N, C-alpha and C positions, 0 to 999 in steps of 0.2 A: 504494500500500500504506500502511495506517495505521501510526502509530508503535507501536500496541499489537501489531500483527502482526509488525512489523520486529524488535522486541526479542527475542522467542523465537527468531526465525530467526537473528539475530546470535549469540545465546548458543549455539545448536546448532552453528553453524559454528566457534565458538571451542572448544567442548568436543570436537568431532570432530577438530580440528587438534591439540589439546593431548593428548588421551587415546587416540586411536585411530590405527591404522596402515592405510594404504590398501593394498588387496590386489586381486588379480584371480582369477577362477575359471579354473584351469588345466584341470581335467577335471570332468565330471559324468556319472557312470555309473549307469544305472537298475539296481537290484538287485531290482526287483519293482515292483508297481503303486504302492506308497506309500513306497518307500525309494530314496534316492539316495546314492551314494558320491561326495562332493565334495572336490576338491583345490583349496586356495587357495595362491597364491604371492605373496610380497612380499619385497623386499630387507630390510624391517624384521624379518622372521622369522629372518634369519640370525644365528647365534650366540646365540639366545635360550635361556636356561635353562628347560627344560620338565620337569615331573614327571608321569609317567603318572597320570591321574585328575583333573588340572586341566582347566579349561574356558576357552573363549573366548566372547565376545559379539559378534554381528554386528549392526550397525545396520540396521534396516529403514526406511531413508529418513531416520532421525533418531537422534541420540545418545540421545534420550529414549525411543526405542522400539527395543529390541534383544532378540534371542533368544540363548539360551546353548546351546552344543554342546560335547561332550567329544571332543577329537581322538583318533583311533585312534593316531596317531603324529605326530611333529614332526621334520622333517628340517632341522636347523639349518644344515647345509652348503649345501643347495639352496634354503633359504628357503621350505619348503613344509610344509603340514599337511593332514591328511585327517580328515574326519568323516562320520558318517552323518546325513543329514537325513531326517526323517519327515514325510510329508504326512498330517496329520489335522486335520479341521475346516477352517474358512475363514479362519483368522487370517493375519496378514502373514508369519509364519514359514513356514507351509505354502505360501503363494503364492510366497515367495522360493525355497524349496527346489525346488518343482515347476518353476519357470521358470528356474532357474540354468543358464547355458550358458557354455562357454569364452569368455573375453574379457570377461564381465560384471565390473563393478567393485563393490567393497564396502568398508566400513570395519570394522575388527576391533579389539576391546579385549581385552587379555590376552596371555598366559595368566594366569588368576586362580586363587588357591588354593581348593581344594575338598577332594578326597580324594587324599592323597599315598600312592599304592599302594606306593611304595618304602619307606615307613616302617613297613609292616606285615610282621611276620615270620610264617612258617608258612603252612599251606594257606589258601586263600581260597574262599569260597562267594559268588559274585556273584548278586544277585537283583534283577530289575527287569522291564522290558517293552521294547518296541521302542526306546525312547529311551535304553536302557542298553547298546545294542550296542557303542558306542564305548568305554564303560567296561570292558566285558567283554574286548574286544580288547586294550585297554591293560593290563588285569590279566594276561592270558595272556602277553603279550610283555614285560612289565616284568621278569620273572624266569622264563625258560623252564624252569628246574629246579624251580620251585615248583608244587605241585598246585593247579589252579583248576577248579572246577566252577561252571557257570552255570545258573540257573533263571529262565525268563522266562514271564510271563503274556502271551499274544499274542492278537490279534484274528484273524489269518490264519496258521494254522500252516504250511501249505505254502509261502507266500510268505516267511515269516521263516526257515523251515528252509532254503530255497534260498539266502537271503542269507547265513545263517550258514555254510553249506557253502562258498560262494564266498569267504568271509573266512577259512576254515580253522578255524571254531569249531564245526562240526557235531558233532564227536566229544566235545566237553566241555560240551554244552548240552542241557538238558531243557526241553521246551515244555509249557505248560499253556494250552490254548485257553480263552478267556474264555467264561463262561456268564452269562446275564442276571441270575441270582440270586447271582452271585459264588461259586457252588458250587465252582468250580475252586480257590478259595483253600484249601479244606479239603485237597485233594490236595497243594497246594504246601506247606502247613504240615506235613502228615504227612511229606513227603519231607525237609523241613528239620530237623524235630525228630529224625529218624532219623540225621542226620549226626553224625559223631564230634564230641565236645565240644570238642576242641582245634583249632578252626578260627576264623577271623574271618569273620563275615557282613558283607557290604557290600551295603546295601539302597539302591535308587534307583528312579526311575520315578515312578509315580502316588503322590501324597502320602498318600491314604487307605490304600493298600496298604502303604506303608512304615510308617505309624503302627501298623497292625494287626500287622504282622510284628514290629516292634520290641518290642511288648508281649508277643507270643507267645513270642519266642525268648529271653527273659530266663531264664538258667539258669546254674549254676556253671560256671566256666571258659570260657564262651562270650563272645567279644568281638563286639559289634554296633556297626557304624558305619553311619550313615544320612545320605542326602542326597536329599531329594525333588526331582524334576526338574520336575514339573508337577502341576496340580490343575484340575479342571473349573471354568471360569469365571474362572480367573486369567489375566491377560494376559502373564505371564512370571515365571519363578522362576529365581533364580541361587543 
């Protein structure tokens, strides 16, 4: 191996050791053709302060190539976290999610600050796509007494509907099947603009959709928080 190749490899090992926690896949459950409910466990997860809405990054073979996921929950006593992985496209994240099986090892960075749902008072309206299911679950369970409604644009309505039902979110979620001309966004905007003004909109998922909705929902008394999760052609967003 040349010195040029050895240097990045040595730096990767140093960063992984210093910044990441080693974990194992404890469970991997298919919730449909493209969705998996994955549980990771590690002694390093015990006693960690976690705020619903934060995210973790999982290294895809290198500390320089990681993918971000929003945990559904974090069990600090057992040292476990759960998240929804989505298989879309042919990238390393999709390949890892699709192939994850109990006993597989990985390196995890975080939790990292993103959207702290505990700091938001009043009713929430969570908007996103399949990648926002973890955020929606965390929002619903962060404060069981708080009203939460979720709106998702989805590629496969029956599959996502079944997954949401399995997670106990079916009764608080409305689905908008994607159309090639993005015509479904008009239905989504109409539903959101009809929502009571005294809510907080939490926007996530596809960057273009988040940007469009953020501009559309500007109105008196409406609070809008946004965190794009992905964009076509981007190798990873955090």
